[in-house]
C-alpha positions, 0 to 999 in steps of 0.5 A: 464509471460505476461499471469500471473495474477500478475507480480513482477519485482525486480530492485535495492531493489524495487519490482514493482507488477502489476495487470495484468488482464486488460480485467477485469480492474484488478478486484480481481479474485481468481488468482490475490488474490492468487498471491498477497498473495504469493508475499506479503508473500515473500517480507516481508522476503526478506531483498533484497527488501526495497520498493514496488510499486503496480500498474495496467496494462491498464486503471485500478489500480483495479476495486474492487471485482470480482462480478461474483465470489460473486455467490460462497458466499452462506452462512455467513460462506462462506462469512467470508471465502471469506473475510479472503482469500481476506484480507490476503495480505492486512494485509501483505501490511500494517504490513510489515516493508517496504514502499509501494507505490500505483501507481494508473494508472486508476480506483481505485473503491471499493476494489481497493480504499481500497487497494490504501489507505492501502498503505503508499503513493498513487501517482495517474495518472491525469486519476485516479478515486477513489470511494467506490461504495460498495453500488451499489452491496448492500455491505459495504466497506471492505479490511480496507476502514472503518479503513483507509479512516476516518483517511485520510479525516476525519469522515464526509468526509469518511461518505459522500463518503461511503454513496454516492459512489461519484467518485473522480477525481485525483485532488479531491483525492489530495485535500482530502489527499488520494493521495500525488501527481498527475502526468501525466500518462506517468510519473507515474511509473518513479515518483514512482520509483524515490520516492521509490529509496529515501526510499531504500537509507535510513536505512531499519530497522529504516524505518521499525520500523518508519512505524510500529509506525506510523501505530498505532500512532493515537490510542496511547497517547503521553506517550505511543509513548514516551515509544515505541520511547525509546525502539525502539531507543535502538534497532536502536542505536545498528545497523550497520546502525546507526554506518554507518550513524554517520561515514558518517556524520562525514566524510561528505560522502554518508552512505551505509545502509545495514540493519544490526545489530551489 
């Protein structure tokens, strides 16, 4: 297992996915991409998993694309195919109705930065570094960076970061809203696990639908959101979790949410 490109461990409803090629700073090798595609595809259909933590082994979260592997891209058609293969897991990460926390332990550079900000919440080690850095190899930001970054930091800041390839410290990333918290390296996974535990304790159907609505809320009008809320609320009114929540509230006890419909 130690030799696997990506390791997944599941405990108490939390899947912790660790990129595990530290010698290459967890750059997106073919083996890493294959494993991420597999794990995220399986997690979305596993009701026992209610939250995900994504992190890296060593001093890097993910140092971006496998530059040596770029030599395989010999035409526009092969470049398109290359990107489609690499973006599959990212779409699953964003669209799955489960919270995903990026535990950024070190370098989140290039596509590694893109992956981090595609997660629902970013928690950074004090040693973390963030940067797009695509210009250094003559490429444009990919894996959703041009979608997520301006929504987090604003358009002007996103352009400045993309055009300059400036590297941000963890504290700068927090100031820009890229990461929610900065914690000491030794406490990073414990902090993220405690945060994930707080998500796991809540109703998974309601959390998943909330994530889905928030993902497109910035492109929706208030009227659209109100209509969607009415439709979605109609669904969750008819879940066992809603009944359990009401019972626990009245009885002043802790609810046990199972993610079941009536």
